[in-house]
VOMI-313088 format. One line per field, with one value per residue (C-alpha): x, z, y; residue in three letters. Coordinates in steps of 0.2 Angstrom, whole numbers, plus 5000, padded with zeros to 4 digits. Each point is the difference from the previous one (the first is absolute). Layout:
// VOMI-313088
xx	X  ...
zz	Z  ...
yy	Y  ...
resn	ALA  ...
// end
This chain:
// VOMI-313088
xx	5018  5007  4998  4982  4995  5009  4992  4980  4992  4983  4984  4995  5011  4996  5004  5012  4992  5016  5000  5019  5003  4998  5011  5003  5006  5015  5004  5001  4992  4997  4983  4993  4986  4989  4982  4988  4997  5019  5007  4987  5006  5017  4999  4989  5008  5021  5001  4991  5003  5012  5002  5005  4983  4995  5013  4992  4989  4991  5006  4986  5002  4989  4993  4989  5004  5012  4995  4980  4995  4985  4997  4995  5010  5005  4998  5014  5012  4997  5018  5014  5016  5003  5014  5012  5003  5017  5000  4988  5004  4989  5000  4988  5006  4992  4987  5000  5004  5012  5011  5000  5014  4992  5005  4990  4997  4987  4984  4980  4985  4986  4985  4990  5000  4999  4999  5002  5004  5011  5011  4994  5002  4998  5001  5013  5006  5019  5004  5018  5003  5016  4989  4995  5017  5003  4984  4994  4995  5009  5012  5019  5004  4989  5005  5019  5001  4987  5014  5014  4995  4997  5017  5007  4996  5001  5016  5005  4991  5010  5017  4997  5003  5012  5006  5013  4984  4995  4982  5003  5011  4988  4984  5013  5004  4981  4996  5009  4995  4982  4984  4997  4982  5002  5011  4985  4994  5017  5006  4984  5000  5020  4997  4992  4981  4983  4990  4988  5012  5002  4984  4999  5014  4990  4985  5010  4997  5008  5017  5001  4989  5009  5017  4995  4993  5018  5008  4994  5006  5015  5005  4993  5013  5014  4996  4999  5018  5008  4991  5008  5018  4998  4997  5010  5015  5019  5003  5014  5004  4989  4988  4993  4987  4983  4985  4986  4994  5003  4995  4988  4993  5006  4998  4998  5010  5014  5002  4993  5009  4987  5014  5010  4989  4997  5018  5004  4986  5006  5018  4994  4991  5014  5009  4987  5000  5020  4999  4984  5014  5015  4990  4990  5005  5002  5016  5018  4998  4980  5006  5016  4991  4986  5013  5008  4982  4997  5017  4994  4983  5005  5010  4986  4988  4980  4994  5010  4989  5013  4998  4982  5005  5016  4990  4989  5011  5009  4984  4994  5019  4997  4979  5009  4999  5021  5000  4981  4991  4987  5001  4991  4992  5006  4986  4996  4983  4995  5002  4991  4985  5000  5003  4984  4990  5002  5000  4990  5011  5017  5009  5016  5002  4996  5016  5011  4999  5001  5016  5006  4997  5007  5018  4998  4998  5016  5010  4998  5008  4988  4999  4981  4992  4994  4984  4985  4984  4992  4982  4984  4991  4990  5009  5010  5017  5001  4989  5011  5015  4994  4995  5019  5007  4986  5007  5019  4998  5005  4995  4991  4999  4992  5008  4987  5011  4984  5004  5016  5011  5015  5014  5000  4986  5010  5019  4995  5006  5016  5001  5004  4982  4987  4988  5012  4996  5004  4992  4986  5012  5009  4983  4993  5015  4998  4982  5000  5016  5008  5013  4991  4982  4991  4997  4986  5004  4981  4998  5018  4994  4991  5016  5002  5013  5003  5014  5002  5008  4996  4993  5002  5019  5002  4990  5017  5009  4988  4994  5018  5004  5019  4999  4987  5009  5008  4986  5005  4984  5005  4992  5010  5014  5007  4998  4986  4997  4985  5002  4993  4985  4985  4996  4985  4994  4982  4994  4985  5014  5018  4999  5002  5013  5019  5009  5014  4989  4991  5015  5003  4983  4996  4983  4985  4986  4982  4986  4982  4989  4989  4982  5001  5017  4986  4989  5010  5005  4986  4996  5014  5007  4988  4982  5004  5011  4984  4990  5011  4998  4982  4999  4991  5001  4999  4985  4991  5005  5006  5007  5003  5014  4987  4994  5020  5002  4986  5007  5018  4992  4986  5007  5018  5012  5017  5017  5000  4986  4998  4984  4994  5004  4990  4985  4999  5002  4984  4991  5006  4994  4981  4998  5008  4984  4989  5007  4999  4984  4994  5008  4988  4985  5000  4984  4992  5000  4986  5008  5016  4999  5011  5013  4998  5014  5002  5000  5008  4988  5001  5005  4996  5001  4984  4999  4985  5009  5017  5001  5003  4987  5000  4988  4994  4991  5015  4994  5010  5009  5002  5020  5004  4995  5017  4998  5004  5009  4993  5001  4983  5007  5016  4989  4989  5017  5011  4989  5001  5015  5012  5010  4988  5007  4999  5015  4988  4986  5018  5006  4984  5006  5017  5015  5001  5011  5006  5018  5010  5010  5010  4999  5008  4982  4998  4997  4985  4992  4997  4991  5003  4986  5005  4988  5001  4993  5002  5018  5016  5008  5003  5004  4990  5004  4990  5001  5014  5015  5017  5014  5006  4981  4994  5019  4993  4982  5011  5010  4984  4993  5016  5001  4984  5000  5016  4990  4983  4999  5008  4987  4987  4994  4994  4992  4982  5001  5011  5018  5013  5006  4992  5000  4995  4990  4997  5003  5002  4998  5004  4993  5005  4988  5000  5005  5004  5013  5017  5007  5017  5011  5006  4988  4985  5009  4990  4983  5000  5006  4983  4991  5005  4997  4985  4992  5009  4996  4981  5001  4998  5013  4996  4993  5006  5019  5014  5016  5017  5015  5013  4998  5016  5001  5001  4989  5009  4992  5013  4997  4992  5000  4986  4993  4991  4993  4993  4994  4991  4992  4993  4995  4991  4990  4996  5009  5002  5015  5016  5013  5017  5018  5008  5016  4989  4998  5012  4987  4986  5011  4995  4981  4990  4990  4989  4994  4995  4991  5010  5006  5017  5005  5017  5001  5015  5011
zz	4920  5010  5014  4997  5000  5015  5009  5002  5003  5009  4996  5005  4998  5005  4984  4999  4984  4993  4985  4999  4989  4998  5010  4992  5005  5006  4998  5016  5003  5008  5003  5010  5013  5004  4998  5012  4996  4995  5016  5013  4991  5004  5017  5004  4991  4998  5013  5012  4992  5007  4989  4981  4993  5009  4987  4984  4994  4983  4986  4990  4985  5003  4981  5008  5001  5016  5004  5002  5018  4999  5014  4991  4994  4982  4989  5004  4984  5001  5001  5014  5006  5018  5006  5018  5009  5002  5008  5007  5004  5005  5001  5004  4987  4991  5006  5009  4987  4999  4986  5001  4989  4996  4988  4987  5003  4990  4988  5006  4998  5009  5002  5014  5008  5018  5008  4995  5017  5008  4985  4988  5002  4986  4999  4986  4987  4997  4983  4998  5005  4995  4992  4988  4993  5001  4995  4987  4983  4990  4987  5009  4983  4999  5019  4996  4985  5009  5014  4992  4988  5017  5009  4983  4998  5021  4999  4986  5009  5015  4992  4992  5018  5009  5009  5012  5008  5014  4998  4980  5005  5014  4985  4990  5011  5003  4983  5003  5017  5001  4990  4984  5004  5012  4990  4991  5014  5006  4984  4999  5016  4995  4981  4998  5000  4999  5014  4990  4992  5017  5003  4984  5005  5019  4990  4992  5010  4984  5000  4980  4999  5012  4990  4985  5006  5009  4984  4992  5013  5000  4983  5002  5014  4990  4983  5013  5008  4983  4994  5015  4998  4982  5005  5017  4998  5008  5016  5014  5003  5016  4994  4985  5005  4992  5012  4994  5011  5018  5010  5012  5008  5013  4997  5011  5015  4984  5006  4989  4987  4996  5008  4988  4988  5005  5002  4983  4993  5012  4996  4982  5005  5008  4985  4991  5015  4996  4983  5000  5012  4988  4988  5009  4998  5018  5005  5006  5017  5001  4986  5013  5013  4991  4997  5015  5007  4987  5005  5018  4991  4991  5017  5012  5003  4995  5017  5008  5002  4993  4982  4998  5006  4989  4982  5003  5002  4983  4991  5006  4994  4984  4997  5005  4985  5003  4982  4990  5000  4986  4990  5004  4989  4996  4990  5009  4991  5003  5016  5003  4993  5008  5017  4994  4998  5014  5010  5002  5007  5011  4988  5012  5003  4980  4997  5011  4991  4984  5005  5006  4983  4989  5009  5000  4982  5001  5012  4997  5019  5011  5017  5004  5011  5019  4997  5017  4995  5015  5000  5007  4998  4985  4989  4987  5007  5000  4982  4993  5003  4992  4986  4999  4999  4986  4993  5000  4994  5017  5012  5016  5018  5013  5020  5012  5015  5012  5015  4998  5015  4997  4989  4996  4988  4988  5003  5002  5012  5004  4994  5015  5008  4996  4987  4995  4983  4989  5006  4988  4989  4995  4998  4989  4988  4997  4999  4986  4994  4991  5010  4995  5005  5009  5019  5010  5017  5007  5016  5005  5015  5007  5004  5018  5010  5012  5009  4984  4993  4992  4981  4996  5004  4989  4985  5002  4989  4987  4999  4997  4983  5003  5012  4990  4986  5014  5012  5011  5003  5019  4990  4983  5012  4981  4992  4989  4987  5005  4990  4985  5010  4999  5020  5002  5018  5006  5014  5010  5008  5002  5019  5006  4987  5008  4994  4992  4990  4995  4995  4986  4992  4988  5007  4991  5005  4994  5005  4999  4987  4997  4996  4982  4999  5009  4988  4985  5008  5006  4981  4992  5012  5013  4993  4984  5014  5007  4987  4994  5019  5000  4982  4995  4983  4998  4992  5018  5010  4997  5016  4995  5005  5012  5008  5004  5008  5011  5006  5002  5012  5007  5003  5002  5006  5000  4989  4989  4990  5011  5006  4985  4991  5012  4998  4982  5003  5013  4985  4984  5015  5002  4980  5000  5009  4989  4984  5006  5004  4984  4988  5012  4997  4984  4997  5012  4997  5011  5016  5010  5015  5013  5009  5020  5007  4981  5002  4983  4987  4981  4991  4984  4983  4989  4984  5003  5015  4999  5020  5011  5013  5013  4998  5020  4993  4993  4984  4989  4989  4978  4999  4987  5012  5013  5017  5004  5016  5008  5017  5005  4994  5011  5014  5000  4995  5011  5014  5007  4996  5015  4999  4998  4997  5021  4998  4998  5015  5014  4995  5005  5016  5006  5003  4988  4987  4989  4999  4989  5003  4993  5005  4990  4992  4993  5005  5012  5005  5018  5009  5016  5012  5015  5012  5016  5019  5015  5010  5005  4982  4998  4984  4998  4983  4997  4983  5003  4995  5002  5006  4984  4997  5020  4996  4987  5008  5015  4988  4992  5015  5006  4984  5000  5019  4993  4986  5007  5000  4982  4993  5013  5008  5018  5012  5004  5013  4988  5005  4988  5011  4993  5014  5013  5009  4984  4998  4980  4995  4983  4992  4985  4993  4997  5017  4998  4987  5004  4993  5001  4990  4998  4987  5009  5009  4988  5001  5017  4999  4990  5009  5016  4992  4995  5016  5010  4984  4998  4983  4989  4991  4979  4997  4982  5010  5006  5007  5004  5006  5015  5011  5013  5016  4990  4988  4985  4989  4996  4985  5001  4991  4988  4990  4991  5007  5011  4986  4992  5016  5000  4981  5006  5014  4988  5008  4988  5008  5010  5010  4998  5009  4985  5000  4994  4985  4989  5006  4987  4987  5002  5000  4986  5007  4986  5000  5017  4999  5016  5005  5012  5011  5006  5019  5007  5009
yy	4729  4985  5012  5003  4980  4999  5012  4999  5014  5002  5000  5017  5013  5019  5013  5014  5010  5010  5012  5001  4987  4980  4989  4984  4982  5003  5017  5012  5017  5014  5009  5013  4997  5016  4992  4997  4983  4996  5008  4988  4985  5006  5004  4981  4989  5007  5010  4986  4985  4988  4985  4997  4998  5018  5010  4992  5011  5001  5014  5007  5013  5012  5006  5015  5017  5004  5015  4997  4999  4988  4990  4986  4986  5002  4985  4988  4995  4979  4994  5006  4996  4993  5007  5001  5016  5003  5017  5013  5015  5016  5018  5015  5012  5009  4987  4985  4984  4986  4992  4982  4990  4985  4984  4990  4982  4992  5007  4997  5001  5008  4987  5010  5018  4995  5017  5019  5007  5004  4994  4987  4981  4989  4980  4996  4987  4997  5000  4999  4981  4988  4988  5013  4998  4982  4991  5009  4992  5013  4995  4999  5008  5014  5006  4999  5009  5016  4996  4999  5016  5010  4993  5007  5017  5003  4994  5013  5014  4999  4998  5017  5006  5003  4986  5010  5005  4988  5000  4997  4985  4991  5003  4990  4985  5001  4994  4985  4995  5004  4989  5006  4999  5015  5012  5008  5007  5003  5009  5008  5010  5005  5007  5017  4995  5011  4992  4994  4989  4992  4999  4990  4987  5000  4994  4987  4985  4987  4999  4999  5017  5010  4994  5007  5016  5003  4995  5016  5011  4995  5003  5017  5003  4993  5012  5015  4994  4998  5017  5009  4993  5005  5019  5000  5011  4990  5002  4997  4979  5006  5005  4990  4994  5001  5000  4996  4987  4998  4988  5009  4984  4990  4981  4987  5015  5006  5019  5011  5009  5015  5014  4992  5007  5016  5004  4996  5012  5011  4999  5003  5015  5006  4997  5011  5015  5000  5002  5013  5009  5002  5005  5013  5017  5004  5011  4993  5002  4990  4986  4998  4996  4991  4988  4998  4995  4989  4989  5000  4994  4986  4994  5001  4987  5002  4996  5015  5016  5012  4991  5008  5017  4999  4995  5012  5013  4993  4999  5019  5006  4994  5007  5018  5011  5005  5005  4999  5018  5008  5012  5017  5008  5016  5009  5014  5006  4984  5000  5015  4996  4982  5010  5015  4982  4991  5014  5021  5014  4994  5011  5004  4980  4997  5013  4990  4986  5006  5009  4982  4993  5014  5000  4980  5001  5011  4988  4984  4996  5012  4996  4997  5013  4998  5009  5000  5005  5008  5003  4998  4982  4998  5011  4987  4998  4983  4998  5016  4985  4987  5012  5005  4982  4998  5018  4993  4980  4993  4989  5004  4995  5007  4996  5006  5006  5007  4992  4992  5002  4986  5004  4983  5002  5014  4989  4983  4990  4990  4983  4995  5002  4984  5007  5012  5012  5015  5016  5009  5010  4982  4991  5013  4996  4983  5002  5016  4988  5016  5013  5019  4996  5014  4996  5009  5002  5004  5007  5005  5011  4986  4989  4995  4994  4985  4992  4990  5018  5014  4998  5019  4998  4985  5009  5013  4989  4996  5018  5006  5001  5003  4983  4991  4994  4987  4994  4985  4991  4990  4983  5001  5009  5006  5018  5001  5015  5010  5016  4997  5000  5011  5004  5010  5002  5004  5009  5009  5013  5002  5004  4982  4994  5003  5015  4987  4991  5017  5006  4987  5002  5014  5003  5004  5007  4993  5011  4999  5001  5015  5000  5001  4987  4989  5000  4997  4984  4994  5004  4991  4985  4997  5000  4989  4987  4999  4998  4985  4992  5001  4993  5017  5012  5017  4998  4992  5014  5020  5010  5018  5011  5009  4984  4996  5017  4997  4981  5011  5014  4991  4984  4998  5013  4993  5006  4982  4994  4980  5006  5008  4982  4992  5010  4999  4980  5001  5010  4986  4986  5008  5005  4980  4994  5010  4996  4980  5002  5010  4985  4987  5010  5005  4991  5010  5017  5007  5001  4992  4993  5009  4989  5000  5013  5008  5019  5005  5009  5001  5016  5000  5011  4996  5006  5013  5009  5008  4998  4985  4995  4989  4984  4996  4986  4992  4998  4987  5008  4996  4991  5015  5013  5004  5004  5019  5000  5020  5005  4994  4984  5003  5002  4984  4989  5008  5007  5020  5010  4993  5021  5015  5018  5006  5012  5017  4993  4995  5019  5009  5007  5009  4990  4986  4998  4986  4994  4989  4983  4987  4982  4984  5000  5016  5014  5007  5013  5005  5008  5013  5006  5014  5001  5013  5001  5010  4989  5004  5003  4981  4993  4984  4988  4984  4988  4988  5014  4996  5010  5011  5004  5005  5012  5009  5004  5007  5012  5004  5007  5007  5010  5006  5006  5011  5006  5002  5021  4997  4990  5008  4983  4999  4990  4998  5015  5010  4996  5000  4987  4986  4985  5011  4991  4992  4983  4993  4983  4996  4984  4988  4989  4985  4996  4983  5003  5003  5019  5007  5012  5020  5001  5004  5016  5014  4992  5000  5019  5004  4990  5011  5014  4995  4996  5015  5014  4992  4998  4985  4993  4997  4983  4996  5003  4989  5002  4992  5006  5001  5016  5005  5014  5014  4997  4995  4984  4985  4989  4982  4986  4989  5016  4989  4989  5013  5008  4985  4998  5015  4999  4984  5010  5012  5014  5016  5008  4994  5011  4993  5008  5008  4991  4987  5008  4989  4986  5007  4993  4983  5005  5003  5014  5005  4982  5001  5018  5005  5016  4998  5014  5001  5003  5009  5013
resn	UNK  UNK  UNK  UNK  UNK  UNK  UNK  UNK  UNK  UNK  UNK  UNK  UNK  UNK  UNK  UNK  UNK  UNK  UNK  UNK  UNK  UNK  UNK  UNK  UNK  UNK  UNK  UNK  UNK  UNK  UNK  UNK  UNK  UNK  UNK  UNK  UNK  UNK  UNK  UNK  UNK  UNK  UNK  UNK  UNK  UNK  UNK  UNK  UNK  UNK  UNK  UNK  UNK  UNK  UNK  UNK  UNK  UNK  UNK  UNK  UNK  UNK  UNK  UNK  UNK  UNK  UNK  UNK  UNK  UNK  UNK  UNK  UNK  UNK  UNK  UNK  UNK  UNK  UNK  UNK  UNK  UNK  UNK  UNK  UNK  UNK  UNK  UNK  UNK  UNK  UNK  UNK  UNK  UNK  UNK  UNK  UNK  UNK  UNK  UNK  UNK  UNK  UNK  UNK  UNK  UNK  UNK  UNK  UNK  UNK  UNK  UNK  UNK  UNK  UNK  UNK  UNK  UNK  UNK  UNK  UNK  UNK  UNK  UNK  UNK  UNK  UNK  UNK  UNK  UNK  UNK  UNK  UNK  UNK  UNK  UNK  UNK  UNK  UNK  UNK  UNK  UNK  UNK  UNK  UNK  UNK  UNK  UNK  UNK  UNK  UNK  UNK  UNK  UNK  UNK  UNK  UNK  UNK  UNK  UNK  UNK  UNK  UNK  UNK  UNK  UNK  UNK  UNK  UNK  UNK  UNK  UNK  UNK  UNK  UNK  UNK  UNK  UNK  UNK  UNK  UNK  UNK  UNK  UNK  UNK  UNK  UNK  UNK  UNK  UNK  UNK  UNK  UNK  UNK  UNK  UNK  UNK  UNK  UNK  UNK  UNK  UNK  UNK  UNK  UNK  UNK  UNK  UNK  UNK  UNK  UNK  UNK  UNK  UNK  UNK  UNK  UNK  UNK  UNK  UNK  UNK  UNK  UNK  UNK  UNK  UNK  UNK  UNK  UNK  UNK  UNK  UNK  UNK  UNK  UNK  UNK  UNK  UNK  UNK  UNK  UNK  UNK  UNK  UNK  UNK  UNK  UNK  UNK  UNK  UNK  UNK  UNK  UNK  UNK  UNK  UNK  UNK  UNK  UNK  UNK  UNK  UNK  UNK  UNK  UNK  UNK  UNK  UNK  UNK  UNK  UNK  UNK  UNK  UNK  UNK  UNK  UNK  UNK  UNK  UNK  UNK  UNK  UNK  UNK  UNK  UNK  UNK  UNK  UNK  UNK  UNK  UNK  UNK  UNK  UNK  UNK  UNK  UNK  UNK  UNK  UNK  UNK  UNK  UNK  UNK  UNK  UNK  UNK  UNK  UNK  UNK  UNK  UNK  UNK  UNK  UNK  UNK  UNK  UNK  UNK  UNK  UNK  UNK  UNK  UNK  UNK  UNK  UNK  UNK  UNK  UNK  UNK  UNK  UNK  UNK  UNK  UNK  UNK  UNK  UNK  UNK  UNK  UNK  UNK  UNK  UNK  UNK  UNK  UNK  UNK  UNK  UNK  UNK  UNK  UNK  UNK  UNK  UNK  UNK  UNK  UNK  UNK  UNK  UNK  UNK  UNK  UNK  UNK  UNK  UNK  UNK  UNK  UNK  UNK  UNK  UNK  UNK  UNK  UNK  UNK  UNK  UNK  UNK  UNK  UNK  UNK  UNK  UNK  UNK  UNK  UNK  UNK  UNK  UNK  UNK  UNK  UNK  UNK  UNK  UNK  UNK  UNK  UNK  UNK  UNK  UNK  UNK  UNK  UNK  UNK  UNK  UNK  UNK  UNK  UNK  UNK  UNK  UNK  UNK  UNK  UNK  UNK  UNK  UNK  UNK  UNK  UNK  UNK  UNK  UNK  UNK  UNK  UNK  UNK  UNK  UNK  UNK  UNK  UNK  UNK  UNK  UNK  UNK  UNK  UNK  UNK  UNK  UNK  UNK  UNK  UNK  UNK  UNK  UNK  UNK  UNK  UNK  UNK  UNK  UNK  UNK  UNK  UNK  UNK  UNK  UNK  UNK  UNK  UNK  UNK  UNK  UNK  UNK  UNK  UNK  UNK  UNK  UNK  UNK  UNK  UNK  UNK  UNK  UNK  UNK  UNK  UNK  UNK  UNK  UNK  UNK  UNK  UNK  UNK  UNK  UNK  UNK  UNK  UNK  UNK  UNK  UNK  UNK  UNK  UNK  UNK  UNK  UNK  UNK  UNK  UNK  UNK  UNK  UNK  UNK  UNK  UNK  UNK  UNK  UNK  UNK  UNK  UNK  UNK  UNK  UNK  UNK  UNK  UNK  UNK  UNK  UNK  UNK  UNK  UNK  UNK  UNK  UNK  UNK  UNK  UNK  UNK  UNK  UNK  UNK  UNK  UNK  UNK  UNK  UNK  UNK  UNK  UNK  UNK  UNK  UNK  UNK  UNK  UNK  UNK  UNK  UNK  UNK  UNK  UNK  UNK  UNK  UNK  UNK  UNK  UNK  UNK  UNK  UNK  UNK  UNK  UNK  UNK  UNK  UNK  UNK  UNK  UNK  UNK  UNK  UNK  UNK  UNK  UNK  UNK  UNK  UNK  UNK  UNK  UNK  UNK  UNK  UNK  UNK  UNK  UNK  UNK  UNK  UNK  UNK  UNK  UNK  UNK  UNK  UNK  UNK  UNK  UNK  UNK  UNK  UNK  UNK  UNK  UNK  UNK  UNK  UNK  UNK  UNK  UNK  UNK  UNK  UNK  UNK  UNK  UNK  UNK  UNK  UNK  UNK  UNK  UNK  UNK  UNK  UNK  UNK  UNK  UNK  UNK  UNK  UNK  UNK  UNK  UNK  UNK  UNK  UNK  UNK  UNK  UNK  UNK  UNK  UNK  UNK  UNK  UNK  UNK  UNK  UNK  UNK  UNK  UNK  UNK  UNK  UNK  UNK  UNK  UNK  UNK  UNK  UNK  UNK  UNK  UNK  UNK  UNK  UNK  UNK  UNK  UNK  UNK  UNK  UNK  UNK  UNK  UNK  UNK  UNK  UNK  UNK  UNK  UNK  UNK  UNK  UNK  UNK  UNK  UNK  UNK  UNK  UNK  UNK  UNK  UNK  UNK  UNK  UNK  UNK  UNK  UNK  UNK  UNK  UNK  UNK  UNK  UNK  UNK  UNK  UNK  UNK  UNK  UNK  UNK  UNK  UNK  UNK  UNK  UNK  UNK  UNK  UNK  UNK  UNK  UNK  UNK  UNK  UNK  UNK  UNK  UNK  UNK  UNK  UNK  UNK  UNK  UNK  UNK  UNK  UNK  UNK  UNK  UNK  UNK  UNK  UNK  UNK  UNK  UNK  UNK  UNK  UNK  UNK  UNK  UNK  UNK  UNK  UNK  UNK  UNK  UNK  UNK  UNK  UNK  UNK  UNK  UNK  UNK  UNK  UNK  UNK  UNK  UNK  UNK  UNK  UNK  UNK  UNK  UNK  UNK  UNK  UNK  UNK  UNK  UNK  UNK  UNK  UNK  UNK  UNK  UNK  UNK  UNK  UNK  UNK  UNK  UNK  UNK  UNK  UNK  UNK  UNK  UNK  UNK  UNK  UNK  UNK  UNK  UNK  UNK  UNK
// end
């Protein structure tokens, strides 16, 4: 501490509060400065000061919470270290901050805090003085014994290290050249100690106490090194450096050796990484590439940006499941029961999964099929994929492809790019940890295309059973076998899927549900799920099937069950309010107060009555009485019905017919209205029609004009020339929805025939079919979705082309209670 006695620190010092460590006299520490007070100190004293005294600051360890945003100055530690600011480095990323390199000079004690803002300044007293060492009244024998004992342990510790390392050799020389009084602080800052232990050494002002506290730390470190030497395997001569301790502080301007410690630790990590690579089950090609990269990594400095990229690449290669897979559960009967329990209906889809299981049971190396579930939203395409994984006993991973417009999301980035990463396929395999999971490629019909490539084209290799056994990700740059992965894609329509990609997938149509199927799904799955989510029990709420049918027909009109699920959730929330109020007011059975904005009414079944009654006064229910949801309760909770049966009203005059249309959201009924007036024989079409539908309208009027005499169709003046002095206006509500397609031809013909004959079209009949100029009716697609749409609208009969008769096999006509008439010539 001669340096400490030669330098008299100022009596007033600006204080730097640091939470990154404890600075001891004789050691060097690098600390980050980002708090407002510390940054103001750096700007005012260190950056603007010119004298040596302006670079001397007081470093106080901050023992309070470093994440606290409180503006008040925390409680200051009583003892600190006067330090010399050796270096100041500033940066603006990720936020403005400074990095200081400070060297400890001596201890000081805070006598009085003079000011707190803009940075704290205190009156201090210097504690470490040379007179403390020379003018002590302690016996020389006692201090000499402590000093010699400390010196013996220090030399033993240093000699256990590799003396060929320059920093270790320099440390050995320091033990002989520095005063014994300075060694406790210096060695405490070098060996591995906690901040709390360093704080205790800092508070030890008396030299005797400092020696006594430091000796156990040295002994502990020596024992740790001995144990490490016994357990570590022998290495090559140039690698026999057992480094548990490294000088990581600069001592009186000695270069820091923290980088040496990091390099040694990283060297051990590289050795372990190489061992993992050699013991992994990766392919021969991948192993060859990894061994080549590990050799490059050993010769590469850590400071190079490519070092981290190469290491991340090798760690990914080790983590990939090259030969790790799960064993399939191949019990057909158990799989059938599990699928039936998870999903109602979907017989075609379940049949295909059971077929895969049966073939898999007979042949172990069967390649995974590429399935594509196509259907409207809310019919369970995504959830059935998760159920298939559960049935097979495989891992499940979902990849959302909606809006993806970069082919690198599928194939990955090449490692030459900054921030490169593997594609979603390889990343998904790393996540699940097996090479035979179930991958769900969700919304494959909504892939985009941009300047970064076409992801649909990148999927061609992934979904081709003849190619995906050697799928090459740009990041890996080696082949990976995807043949055991069961890929399931979902889409709302196949129209937007490229033909080449569609050709590689086995398309399974997943149409909407009938009303009977929705009722079963609601009572098997949706209602129990909503009751559990809202904390209700079947003893507190009852929803009969009649009520569920009212919700389906009057409050929802969809192919799936998402809106039905939301409506059931709204009912459960309303009932939860009533149940909570009933529990809160069980002691007041006279009358329940109605909360502001609460329109729900309770419908209870009393023992003396066989019917549910609506309590307009909202009487509180006994706890044991369930709340019965009937049509009146639906109206109170969900409001008036959203969909009323208006079909018969709209077909009360000639010139109106009902068609059937297919959309990606399911089937829909479509009204076609026609009107005639005096004019010049013009045909007007409205309703945002596409070119195909406009052509169908012209075909219909041309066929009717050529067959007017045959069917006795005349205009207003009685002429068989239907457009003689007559204009015709065809309208397709709703006008804001774009419509196109050839399947409205039959509907347009029927609508115009009704207009010119004056006969009404049956109000319970819907129709679909494409017409030709010769009057032939051609088949159309989406028959099941269209039939279900007519069923939801309450229509009893449907007219379809005769060549679509094969599609009736997929429709449970008896369950629908519909009569299908075939039209054809």
